[in-house]
N, CA, C and O atoms as a CHARMM CRD file, in Angstrom:
* protein
*
  336
    1    1 MET  N    -44.79700   2.72900  12.43300 PROA 1      0.00000
    2    1 MET  CA   -43.73600   3.47700  12.22100 PROA 1      0.00000
    3    1 MET  C    -43.08600   4.60400  12.45300 PROA 1      0.00000
    4    1 MET  O    -43.66300   5.40700  11.72000 PROA 1      0.00000
    5    2 LYS  N    -41.94700   5.36900  13.21200 PROA 2      0.00000
    6    2 LYS  CA   -42.03800   6.63800  13.58500 PROA 2      0.00000
    7    2 LYS  C    -41.74300   7.40300  12.11800 PROA 2      0.00000
    8    2 LYS  O    -40.87100   6.84100  11.45600 PROA 2      0.00000
    9    3 LYS  N    -42.23100   8.38600  11.62000 PROA 3      0.00000
   10    3 LYS  CA   -40.73300   9.42800  11.00200 PROA 3      0.00000
   11    3 LYS  C    -39.31700   9.81100  11.61000 PROA 3      0.00000
   12    3 LYS  O    -38.91900  10.26000  12.68500 PROA 3      0.00000
   13    4 SER  N    -38.70100   9.38500  10.30500 PROA 4      0.00000
   14    4 SER  CA   -37.51700  10.09300  10.94800 PROA 4      0.00000
   15    4 SER  C    -37.53800  11.29400  11.19900 PROA 4      0.00000
   16    4 SER  O    -38.49800  11.77600  10.59700 PROA 4      0.00000
   17    5 GLN  N    -36.66900  12.52500  12.11300 PROA 5      0.00000
   18    5 GLN  CA   -36.09600  13.99100  12.43200 PROA 5      0.00000
   19    5 GLN  C    -35.56500  14.80700  11.05600 PROA 5      0.00000
   20    5 GLN  O    -34.41000  14.56900  10.70100 PROA 5      0.00000
   21    6 PRO  N    -36.51000  15.93300  10.12700 PROA 6      0.00000
   22    6 PRO  CA   -34.98000  16.21300   9.12200 PROA 6      0.00000
   23    6 PRO  C    -33.88400  16.67800  10.00600 PROA 6      0.00000
   24    6 PRO  O    -33.88000  16.90000  11.21700 PROA 6      0.00000
   25    7 THR  N    -33.01000  16.76800   9.15700 PROA 7      0.00000
   26    7 THR  CA   -31.38800  17.44500   9.79900 PROA 7      0.00000
   27    7 THR  C    -31.66300  18.99600   9.38100 PROA 7      0.00000
   28    7 THR  O    -32.50300  19.34400   8.55200 PROA 7      0.00000
   29    8 ARG  N    -30.99200  19.66900   9.94600 PROA 8      0.00000
   30    8 ARG  CA   -30.52700  20.58800   8.76000 PROA 8      0.00000
   31    8 ARG  C    -29.22700  21.48000   9.66400 PROA 8      0.00000
   32    8 ARG  O    -28.88300  21.44800  10.84600 PROA 8      0.00000
   33    9 MET  N    -28.74200  22.24700   8.47900 PROA 9      0.00000
   34    9 MET  CA   -27.73300  23.02300   8.91700 PROA 9      0.00000
   35    9 MET  C    -27.12700  24.39400   9.80200 PROA 9      0.00000
   36    9 MET  O    -28.19500  24.99000   9.93600 PROA 9      0.00000
   37   10 CYS  N    -26.64000  24.81000  10.12700 PROA 10     0.00000
   38   10 CYS  CA   -26.75600  26.56900  10.91900 PROA 10     0.00000
   39   10 CYS  C    -25.47700  26.23800  10.09100 PROA 10     0.00000
   40   10 CYS  O    -24.76500  25.24300   9.95800 PROA 10     0.00000
   41   11 ILE  N    -25.50400  28.11100   9.35600 PROA 11     0.00000
   42   11 ILE  CA   -25.63300  28.66400   8.26200 PROA 11     0.00000
   43   11 ILE  C    -23.72200  29.08100   9.00600 PROA 11     0.00000
   44   11 ILE  O    -22.69200  29.15400   8.33600 PROA 11     0.00000
   45   12 ALA  N    -23.86100  29.26300  10.45400 PROA 12     0.00000
   46   12 ALA  CA   -22.59100  30.10200  11.60300 PROA 12     0.00000
   47   12 ALA  C    -21.80900  28.87800  11.72000 PROA 12     0.00000
   48   12 ALA  O    -21.02200  28.62900  10.80700 PROA 12     0.00000
   49   13 CYS  N    -21.85900  28.46900  12.22400 PROA 13     0.00000
   50   13 CYS  CA   -21.14500  26.95900  12.39500 PROA 13     0.00000
   51   13 CYS  C    -21.14900  25.53200  12.05900 PROA 13     0.00000
   52   13 CYS  O    -20.68800  24.43600  12.38000 PROA 13     0.00000
   53   14 ARG  N    -21.94100  26.15600  11.21500 PROA 14     0.00000
   54   14 ARG  CA   -21.97200  24.65100  10.32300 PROA 14     0.00000
   55   14 ARG  C    -22.22800  22.76400  10.49500 PROA 14     0.00000
   56   14 ARG  O    -21.91000  21.74100   9.88800 PROA 14     0.00000
   57   15 SER  N    -23.12100  23.22800  11.91400 PROA 15     0.00000
   58   15 SER  CA   -23.04300  21.58700  12.56000 PROA 15     0.00000
   59   15 SER  C    -24.63300  22.07900  12.23800 PROA 15     0.00000
   60   15 SER  O    -25.12000  23.16800  11.93300 PROA 15     0.00000
   61   16 ARG  N    -25.25400  20.58800  12.48200 PROA 16     0.00000
   62   16 ARG  CA   -26.38000  19.71300  11.86700 PROA 16     0.00000
   63   16 ARG  C    -27.32200  19.36600  13.69000 PROA 16     0.00000
   64   16 ARG  O    -26.82600  18.84300  14.68800 PROA 16     0.00000
   65   17 HSD  N    -29.11900  20.04700  13.44700 PROA 17     0.00000
   66   17 HSD  CA   -29.54900  19.91300  14.78000 PROA 17     0.00000
   67   17 HSD  C    -30.41900  19.27500  13.76200 PROA 17     0.00000
   68   17 HSD  O    -30.33100  18.91900  12.58700 PROA 17     0.00000
   69   18 PRO  N    -31.50100  19.28500  14.93800 PROA 18     0.00000
   70   18 PRO  CA   -33.15100  18.73000  14.25400 PROA 18     0.00000
   71   18 PRO  C    -33.57000  20.08000  13.59900 PROA 18     0.00000
   72   18 PRO  O    -33.21900  21.12200  14.15200 PROA 18     0.00000
   73   19 GLN  N    -34.09900  20.10900  12.77000 PROA 19     0.00000
   74   19 GLN  CA   -35.34700  21.13600  11.98800 PROA 19     0.00000
   75   19 GLN  C    -35.78100  21.83300  12.79100 PROA 19     0.00000
   76   19 GLN  O    -35.72000  23.06000  12.71300 PROA 19     0.00000
   77   20 ASN  N    -36.66600  20.77700  14.35700 PROA 20     0.00000
   78   20 ASN  CA   -37.46500  21.71300  15.02600 PROA 20     0.00000
   79   20 ASN  C    -36.51000  22.75900  16.05600 PROA 20     0.00000
   80   20 ASN  O    -36.87300  23.75900  16.67500 PROA 20     0.00000
   81   21 THR  N    -34.82300  21.94600  15.95300 PROA 21     0.00000
   82   21 THR  CA   -34.75000  23.25100  17.14900 PROA 21     0.00000
   83   21 THR  C    -33.98800  24.37400  16.34000 PROA 21     0.00000
   84   21 THR  O    -33.69700  25.27800  17.12400 PROA 21     0.00000
   85   22 LEU  N    -33.72600  24.53800  15.55500 PROA 22     0.00000
   86   22 LEU  CA   -33.58800  25.38700  15.20000 PROA 22     0.00000
   87   22 LEU  C    -34.19500  27.13400  14.40700 PROA 22     0.00000
   88   22 LEU  O    -35.38600  27.02000  14.11700 PROA 22     0.00000
   89   23 ILE  N    -33.79600  28.16400  14.15000 PROA 23     0.00000
   90   23 ILE  CA   -34.24000  29.09900  14.09000 PROA 23     0.00000
   91   23 ILE  C    -34.50600  29.54200  12.16000 PROA 23     0.00000
   92   23 ILE  O    -33.63500  29.34500  11.31300 PROA 23     0.00000
   93   24 ARG  N    -35.42000  29.93800  11.96400 PROA 24     0.00000
   94   24 ARG  CA   -35.45300  29.83600  10.18000 PROA 24     0.00000
   95   24 ARG  C    -35.88600  31.38600   9.42300 PROA 24     0.00000
   96   24 ARG  O    -36.93900  32.02400   9.41500 PROA 24     0.00000
   97   25 PHE  N    -34.66900  31.60300   8.87200 PROA 25     0.00000
   98   25 PHE  CA   -34.92600  32.84900   8.66400 PROA 25     0.00000
   99   25 PHE  C    -34.80600  33.06900   6.70700 PROA 25     0.00000
  100   25 PHE  O    -34.28900  32.13400   6.09500 PROA 25     0.00000
  101   26 LYS  N    -35.09200  33.78200   6.24100 PROA 26     0.00000
  102   26 LYS  CA   -34.63200  34.58700   4.99200 PROA 26     0.00000
  103   26 LYS  C    -34.30600  35.89200   4.65200 PROA 26     0.00000
  104   26 LYS  O    -34.38800  36.90800   5.34100 PROA 26     0.00000
  105   27 GLN  N    -33.96900  35.76500   3.64300 PROA 27     0.00000
  106   27 GLN  CA   -33.67900  37.02000   2.67100 PROA 27     0.00000
  107   27 GLN  C    -34.31500  38.18700   2.16100 PROA 27     0.00000
  108   27 GLN  O    -33.94000  38.48700   1.02800 PROA 27     0.00000
  109   28 GLU  N    -35.33700  39.07600   2.77200 PROA 28     0.00000
  110   28 GLU  CA   -35.49200  39.53500   1.72300 PROA 28     0.00000
  111   28 GLU  C    -35.25200  40.81300   0.92500 PROA 28     0.00000
  112   28 GLU  O    -35.21800  41.80000   1.66000 PROA 28     0.00000
  113   29 ASP  N    -35.01800  41.16400  -0.80500 PROA 29     0.00000
  114   29 ASP  CA   -34.97500  42.34500  -1.20400 PROA 29     0.00000
  115   29 ASP  C    -33.28800  42.44600  -0.03300 PROA 29     0.00000
  116   29 ASP  O    -32.40300  41.61500  -0.23700 PROA 29     0.00000
  117   30 LYS  N    -33.14700  43.29800   0.84800 PROA 30     0.00000
  118   30 LYS  CA   -32.19000  43.76100   1.74500 PROA 30     0.00000
  119   30 LYS  C    -31.95600  42.90700   3.36500 PROA 30     0.00000
  120   30 LYS  O    -30.91700  42.36900   3.74900 PROA 30     0.00000
  121   31 GLU  N    -32.65200  42.95700   3.75400 PROA 31     0.00000
  122   31 GLU  CA   -33.43200  42.86600   5.22300 PROA 31     0.00000
  123   31 GLU  C    -33.09600  41.17600   4.99100 PROA 31     0.00000
  124   31 GLU  O    -32.95500  40.49400   3.97600 PROA 31     0.00000
  125   32 VAL  N    -33.04400  40.87000   6.47400 PROA 32     0.00000
  126   32 VAL  CA   -33.31400  39.16300   6.59200 PROA 32     0.00000
  127   32 VAL  C    -34.29300  40.05000   7.43100 PROA 32     0.00000
  128   32 VAL  O    -34.46300  41.19500   7.85000 PROA 32     0.00000
  129   33 VAL  N    -35.13400  38.07000   7.39800 PROA 33     0.00000
  130   33 VAL  CA   -36.13600  38.59900   7.85200 PROA 33     0.00000
  131   33 VAL  C    -36.76200  37.31400   8.53300 PROA 33     0.00000
  132   33 VAL  O    -36.13900  36.25300   8.53800 PROA 33     0.00000
  133   34 ALA  N    -37.44500  37.38500   8.84500 PROA 34     0.00000
  134   34 ALA  CA   -38.65900  35.11500   9.88000 PROA 34     0.00000
  135   34 ALA  C    -39.18000  35.13300   8.69700 PROA 34     0.00000
  136   34 ALA  O    -39.59000  36.17600   8.18800 PROA 34     0.00000
  137   35 PHE  N    -39.24100  33.73500   7.98900 PROA 35     0.00000
  138   35 PHE  CA   -38.96700  32.69000   6.92100 PROA 35     0.00000
  139   35 PHE  C    -40.74900  32.98600   6.73700 PROA 35     0.00000
  140   35 PHE  O    -41.35800  32.52900   7.70400 PROA 35     0.00000
  141   36 ASP  N    -41.27200  33.37000   6.13500 PROA 36     0.00000
  142   36 ASP  CA   -43.29300  32.87400   6.62400 PROA 36     0.00000
  143   36 ASP  C    -43.23500  32.22600   4.99300 PROA 36     0.00000
  144   36 ASP  O    -44.21700  32.52500   4.31400 PROA 36     0.00000
  145   37 GLY  N    -42.07800  31.29300   4.25100 PROA 37     0.00000
  146   37 GLY  CA   -43.62600  30.62000   3.76600 PROA 37     0.00000
  147   37 GLY  C    -42.79800  30.34000   1.92800 PROA 37     0.00000
  148   37 GLY  O    -42.25700  29.36100   1.41600 PROA 37     0.00000
  149   38 LYS  N    -42.91100  30.89100   1.73400 PROA 38     0.00000
  150   38 LYS  CA   -41.94700  31.64100   0.77100 PROA 38     0.00000
  151   38 LYS  C    -40.73500  31.53700   0.30500 PROA 38     0.00000
  152   38 LYS  O    -40.05400  32.34100   0.94200 PROA 38     0.00000
  153   39 GLY  N    -39.90600  30.82700  -0.67700 PROA 39     0.00000
  154   39 GLY  CA   -38.57900  31.70200  -0.83700 PROA 39     0.00000
  155   39 GLY  C    -37.81800  30.26100  -0.12300 PROA 39     0.00000
  156   39 GLY  O    -38.20000  29.22200   0.41600 PROA 39     0.00000
  157   40 ARG  N    -36.24800  31.04900  -0.56700 PROA 40     0.00000
  158   40 ARG  CA   -35.01300  30.57300  -0.03700 PROA 40     0.00000
  159   40 ARG  C    -35.06100  30.88400   1.71600 PROA 40     0.00000
  160   40 ARG  O    -35.39000  31.86300   2.38500 PROA 40     0.00000
  161   41 SER  N    -34.59000  29.61200   2.01800 PROA 41     0.00000
  162   41 SER  CA   -34.40200  29.92400   3.57200 PROA 41     0.00000
  163   41 SER  C    -33.43600  29.43200   3.99000 PROA 41     0.00000
  164   41 SER  O    -32.90900  28.37300   3.64900 PROA 41     0.00000
  165   42 PHE  N    -32.94500  30.61500   5.23700 PROA 42     0.00000
  166   42 PHE  CA   -31.55000  29.61700   5.84800 PROA 42     0.00000
  167   42 PHE  C    -31.57100  29.54100   7.74600 PROA 42     0.00000
  168   42 PHE  O    -32.00600  30.44400   8.45900 PROA 42     0.00000
  169   43 TYR  N    -31.18700  28.68200   8.06600 PROA 43     0.00000
  170   43 TYR  CA   -31.19500  28.25300   9.50700 PROA 43     0.00000
  171   43 TYR  C    -29.62800  29.00900  10.72000 PROA 43     0.00000
  172   43 TYR  O    -28.45800  29.18100  10.37800 PROA 43     0.00000
  173   44 LEU  N    -30.24300  29.27300  12.03100 PROA 44     0.00000
  174   44 LEU  CA   -29.09400  29.28800  12.67500 PROA 44     0.00000
  175   44 LEU  C    -29.73900  28.71100  13.66300 PROA 44     0.00000
  176   44 LEU  O    -30.94700  28.90400  13.80100 PROA 44     0.00000
  177   45 CYS  N    -28.89500  27.75700  14.67000 PROA 45     0.00000
  178   45 CYS  CA   -29.01100  27.54700  15.81000 PROA 45     0.00000
  179   45 CYS  C    -29.29000  28.38800  16.88500 PROA 45     0.00000
  180   45 CYS  O    -29.47200  29.59700  16.74900 PROA 45     0.00000
  181   46 ASP  N    -29.34600  27.59500  18.31500 PROA 46     0.00000
  182   46 ASP  CA   -29.10200  28.97700  19.52000 PROA 46     0.00000
  183   46 ASP  C    -27.74600  29.28500  20.08100 PROA 46     0.00000
  184   46 ASP  O    -27.31100  30.36000  20.49400 PROA 46     0.00000
  185   47 MET  N    -27.12200  28.00300  20.00100 PROA 47     0.00000
  186   47 MET  CA   -25.37200  27.96300  20.25300 PROA 47     0.00000
  187   47 MET  C    -25.08800  30.29200  19.15300 PROA 47     0.00000
  188   47 MET  O    -24.80900  31.32000  19.77000 PROA 47     0.00000
  189   48 CYS  N    -25.25700  30.20700  18.05900 PROA 48     0.00000
  190   48 CYS  CA   -24.67700  31.28000  17.47700 PROA 48     0.00000
  191   48 CYS  C    -25.65900  32.30500  17.86800 PROA 48     0.00000
  192   48 CYS  O    -25.33200  33.23500  18.60500 PROA 48     0.00000
  193   49 VAL  N    -26.87200  32.16500  17.39300 PROA 49     0.00000
  194   49 VAL  CA   -27.91300  32.83000  18.17300 PROA 49     0.00000
  195   49 VAL  C    -27.21300  34.16800  19.34700 PROA 49     0.00000
  196   49 VAL  O    -27.13800  35.36100  19.05400 PROA 49     0.00000
  197   50 SER  N    -26.75400  33.52000  20.72100 PROA 50     0.00000
  198   50 SER  CA   -26.44500  34.09200  21.50300 PROA 50     0.00000
  199   50 SER  C    -25.07900  34.38000  21.70700 PROA 50     0.00000
  200   50 SER  O    -24.76700  34.95200  22.75200 PROA 50     0.00000
  201   51 ASN  N    -23.88100  33.96400  20.56600 PROA 51     0.00000
  202   51 ASN  CA   -23.08400  34.03200  20.09500 PROA 51     0.00000
  203   51 ASN  C    -22.30600  35.64900  19.71400 PROA 51     0.00000
  204   51 ASN  O    -21.78300  35.93600  18.63700 PROA 51     0.00000
  205   52 GLU  N    -22.36500  36.11900  20.35100 PROA 52     0.00000
  206   52 GLU  CA   -21.65700  38.13000  19.38900 PROA 52     0.00000
  207   52 GLU  C    -21.02600  38.07000  17.96300 PROA 52     0.00000
  208   52 GLU  O    -21.35100  38.65700  16.93100 PROA 52     0.00000
  209   53 LYS  N    -20.04800  37.20300  18.21500 PROA 53     0.00000
  210   53 LYS  CA   -18.94500  36.48700  17.55300 PROA 53     0.00000
  211   53 LYS  C    -19.48000  36.76800  16.09200 PROA 53     0.00000
  212   53 LYS  O    -19.31700  37.64800  15.24700 PROA 53     0.00000
  213   54 LYS  N    -20.10900  35.73400  16.19200 PROA 54     0.00000
  214   54 LYS  CA   -21.34500  35.36800  14.59500 PROA 54     0.00000
  215   54 LYS  C    -21.91400  35.83300  14.38900 PROA 54     0.00000
  216   54 LYS  O    -22.00000  36.13800  13.19900 PROA 54     0.00000
  217   55 ILE  N    -22.98800  36.41200  15.46600 PROA 55     0.00000
  218   55 ILE  CA   -23.65400  37.39800  14.62000 PROA 55     0.00000
  219   55 ILE  C    -22.89500  38.71400  14.04500 PROA 55     0.00000
  220   55 ILE  O    -23.19600  39.43900  13.09600 PROA 55     0.00000
  221   56 ASN  N    -21.83500  38.76400  14.92900 PROA 56     0.00000
  222   56 ASN  CA   -21.65500  39.96100  13.93300 PROA 56     0.00000
  223   56 ASN  C    -20.59700  39.32600  12.29700 PROA 56     0.00000
  224   56 ASN  O    -19.85100  40.07300  11.66300 PROA 56     0.00000
  225   57 GLY  N    -20.72800  38.51200  12.11300 PROA 57     0.00000
  226   57 GLY  CA   -20.89400  37.82800  10.62700 PROA 57     0.00000
  227   57 GLY  C    -21.38600  37.95000  10.44200 PROA 57     0.00000
  228   57 GLY  O    -21.27000  38.91000   9.68100 PROA 57     0.00000
  229   58 LEU  N    -22.71500  37.53700  10.54900 PROA 58     0.00000
  230   58 LEU  CA   -23.35900  37.72200   9.73500 PROA 58     0.00000
  231   58 LEU  C    -23.52600  39.07400   9.22700 PROA 58     0.00000
  232   58 LEU  O    -23.66000  39.50300   8.08100 PROA 58     0.00000
  233   59 VAL  N    -23.48000  39.69300  10.47800 PROA 59     0.00000
  234   59 VAL  CA   -24.16600  41.39400   9.92300 PROA 59     0.00000
  235   59 VAL  C    -23.84900  41.57000   8.96500 PROA 59     0.00000
  236   59 VAL  O    -24.59200  41.71400   7.99500 PROA 59     0.00000
  237   60 LYS  N    -22.04300  41.62600   8.96200 PROA 60     0.00000
  238   60 LYS  CA   -21.26800  41.46900   7.57800 PROA 60     0.00000
  239   60 LYS  C    -21.68600  40.77100   6.74000 PROA 60     0.00000
  240   60 LYS  O    -21.77900  41.31600   5.64000 PROA 60     0.00000
  241   61 ARG  N    -22.10600  39.35600   6.82200 PROA 61     0.00000
  242   61 ARG  CA   -21.56400  38.64100   5.42300 PROA 61     0.00000
  243   61 ARG  C    -23.66700  39.24000   4.26700 PROA 61     0.00000
  244   61 ARG  O    -23.92100  39.13000   3.06700 PROA 61     0.00000
  245   62 PHE  N    -24.39600  39.68000   5.20700 PROA 62     0.00000
  246   62 PHE  CA   -26.27500  39.94500   4.79300 PROA 62     0.00000
  247   62 PHE  C    -25.70900  41.59000   5.24200 PROA 62     0.00000
  248   62 PHE  O    -25.88700  41.48000   6.45500 PROA 62     0.00000
  249   63 LYS  N    -25.34400  42.52800   5.12200 PROA 63     0.00000
  250   63 LYS  CA   -24.78800  43.64700   4.51500 PROA 63     0.00000
  251   63 LYS  C    -26.32900  44.68800   6.27800 PROA 63     0.00000
  252   63 LYS  O    -27.32400  45.40600   6.37900 PROA 63     0.00000
  253   64 GLN  N    -25.51500  44.06600   6.94200 PROA 64     0.00000
  254   64 GLN  CA   -27.13800  44.26600   8.06000 PROA 64     0.00000
  255   64 GLN  C    -26.91700  45.30800   9.05900 PROA 64     0.00000
  256   64 GLN  O    -25.80600  45.74000   9.36600 PROA 64     0.00000
  257   65 ASN  N    -28.35200  45.80000   9.69200 PROA 65     0.00000
  258   65 ASN  CA   -27.91100  46.86300  10.50700 PROA 65     0.00000
  259   65 ASN  C    -27.91100  46.09400  11.61700 PROA 65     0.00000
  260   65 ASN  O    -28.71900  45.17200  11.73700 PROA 65     0.00000
  261   66 LYS  N    -26.89100  46.42300  12.67300 PROA 66     0.00000
  262   66 LYS  CA   -26.39600  45.14800  13.46100 PROA 66     0.00000
  263   66 LYS  C    -27.28300  44.88000  14.87000 PROA 66     0.00000
  264   66 LYS  O    -27.48500  43.84900  15.51200 PROA 66     0.00000
  265   67 GLU  N    -27.88300  46.79600  15.13100 PROA 67     0.00000
  266   67 GLU  CA   -28.70500  46.72400  16.09200 PROA 67     0.00000
  267   67 GLU  C    -30.54100  45.91900  15.70000 PROA 67     0.00000
  268   67 GLU  O    -31.42400  45.36500  16.35400 PROA 67     0.00000
  269   68 ARG  N    -30.31900  46.29100  14.35700 PROA 68     0.00000
  270   68 ARG  CA   -32.07900  45.66600  13.77700 PROA 68     0.00000
  271   68 ARG  C    -32.02900  43.75000  13.81700 PROA 68     0.00000
  272   68 ARG  O    -32.86000  42.90700  14.15500 PROA 68     0.00000
  273   69 PHE  N    -31.25500  43.70700  13.52700 PROA 69     0.00000
  274   69 PHE  CA   -30.07300  42.14600  13.13400 PROA 69     0.00000
  275   69 PHE  C    -30.97100  41.44300  14.45500 PROA 69     0.00000
  276   69 PHE  O    -31.97400  40.75300  14.63900 PROA 69     0.00000
  277   70 THR  N    -29.55400  42.32500  15.45200 PROA 70     0.00000
  278   70 THR  CA   -30.44600  41.68900  16.88900 PROA 70     0.00000
  279   70 THR  C    -31.24500  41.62400  17.36000 PROA 70     0.00000
  280   70 THR  O    -31.49300  40.57200  17.94800 PROA 70     0.00000
  281   71 LYS  N    -32.21600  42.78500  17.40100 PROA 71     0.00000
  282   71 LYS  CA   -33.53400  42.64500  18.09900 PROA 71     0.00000
  283   71 LYS  C    -34.32000  41.77800  17.08500 PROA 71     0.00000
  284   71 LYS  O    -35.52600  41.73100  17.32600 PROA 71     0.00000
  285   72 LEU  N    -33.91500  41.10500  16.03900 PROA 72     0.00000
  286   72 LEU  CA   -35.12800  40.40100  15.62200 PROA 72     0.00000
  287   72 LEU  C    -34.68200  39.01300  15.58200 PROA 72     0.00000
  288   72 LEU  O    -35.29500  38.11500  15.00400 PROA 72     0.00000
  289   73 LEU  N    -33.56800  38.87300  16.23500 PROA 73     0.00000
  290   73 LEU  CA   -32.47500  37.08500  17.00700 PROA 73     0.00000
  291   73 LEU  C    -33.43300  36.96100  17.53200 PROA 73     0.00000
  292   73 LEU  O    -34.26900  36.13000  17.17300 PROA 73     0.00000
  293   74 LYS  N    -33.66200  38.14600  19.02900 PROA 74     0.00000
  294   74 LYS  CA   -33.93800  38.51700  20.28000 PROA 74     0.00000
  295   74 LYS  C    -35.52100  37.72900  19.91000 PROA 74     0.00000
  296   74 LYS  O    -36.03300  36.75400  20.46200 PROA 74     0.00000
  297   75 GLU  N    -35.89600  38.35200  19.06800 PROA 75     0.00000
  298   75 GLU  CA   -37.14500  38.84100  19.07500 PROA 75     0.00000
  299   75 GLU  C    -37.99400  37.14900  19.06100 PROA 75     0.00000
  300   75 GLU  O    -38.96900  36.79600  19.72400 PROA 75     0.00000
  301   76 LEU  N    -36.99800  36.17800  17.81500 PROA 76     0.00000
  302   76 LEU  CA   -37.98700  35.01600  17.04600 PROA 76     0.00000
  303   76 LEU  C    -36.84800  34.30700  18.43400 PROA 76     0.00000
  304   76 LEU  O    -37.30200  33.50100  19.24600 PROA 76     0.00000
  305   77 THR  N    -35.73600  34.66700  18.46900 PROA 77     0.00000
  306   77 THR  CA   -35.45700  33.22200  20.12500 PROA 77     0.00000
  307   77 THR  C    -36.49400  33.23800  20.78900 PROA 77     0.00000
  308   77 THR  O    -36.91400  32.10100  21.00100 PROA 77     0.00000
  309   78 THR  N    -37.37100  34.40100  21.40800 PROA 78     0.00000
  310   78 THR  CA   -38.59800  34.24200  22.41300 PROA 78     0.00000
  311   78 THR  C    -39.66900  33.76800  22.04800 PROA 78     0.00000
  312   78 THR  O    -40.57100  33.55100  22.85700 PROA 78     0.00000
  313   79 ASP  N    -39.77200  33.53500  20.86900 PROA 79     0.00000
  314   79 ASP  CA   -41.13200  33.23000  20.27700 PROA 79     0.00000
  315   79 ASP  C    -40.85400  31.52900  19.62800 PROA 79     0.00000
  316   79 ASP  O    -41.68800  30.64600  19.42900 PROA 79     0.00000
  317   80 VAL  N    -39.90200  31.52200  19.49000 PROA 80     0.00000
  318   80 VAL  CA   -39.65800  29.57400  18.99800 PROA 80     0.00000
  319   80 VAL  C    -39.03000  29.00400  20.57000 PROA 80     0.00000
  320   80 VAL  O    -38.90300  27.79600  20.77400 PROA 80     0.00000
  321   81 ASN  N    -38.68000  30.01400  21.58700 PROA 81     0.00000
  322   81 ASN  CA   -39.07200  30.07300  23.37000 PROA 81     0.00000
  323   81 ASN  C    -40.51700  29.27500  23.65700 PROA 81     0.00000
  324   81 ASN  O    -41.03200  28.22900  24.05200 PROA 81     0.00000
  325   82 ALA  N    -40.76500  30.69700  23.10600 PROA 82     0.00000
  326   82 ALA  CA   -42.81600  30.44300  23.69700 PROA 82     0.00000
  327   82 ALA  C    -43.19700  28.91500  23.63300 PROA 82     0.00000
  328   82 ALA  O    -43.61700  28.07200  24.42500 PROA 82     0.00000
  329   83 CYS  N    -42.69200  28.99600  21.72400 PROA 83     0.00000
  330   83 CYS  CA   -43.49900  27.45700  21.34800 PROA 83     0.00000
  331   83 CYS  C    -43.03600  26.54000  21.70100 PROA 83     0.00000
  332   83 CYS  O    -43.54700  25.65700  21.01300 PROA 83     0.00000
  333   84 ASN  N    -42.45900  26.17200  22.26400 PROA 84     0.00000
  334   84 ASN  CA   -41.65100  24.39500  22.63900 PROA 84     0.00000
  335   84 ASN  C    -42.05600  24.52300  24.07100 PROA 84     0.00000
  336   84 ASN  O    -41.79200  23.62500  24.86900 PROA 84     0.00000
């Protein structure tokens, strides 16, 4: 019997995707960081990670430094792509 794939929602576009296709983050103090297995987290899809308008919205929502946040997104997307 095959297990069903967990489905999660992207917080930017609110669309549902298989969990293994999304990038997982968490907010630690005032910084958004890659999820390390502890605490509450949120997901972003590949479309929203590459969408400048969505990134600007997330920068405002989480009160982040835009350059640092976009650098983190690029690092994590390359890590995820390397794993797949």
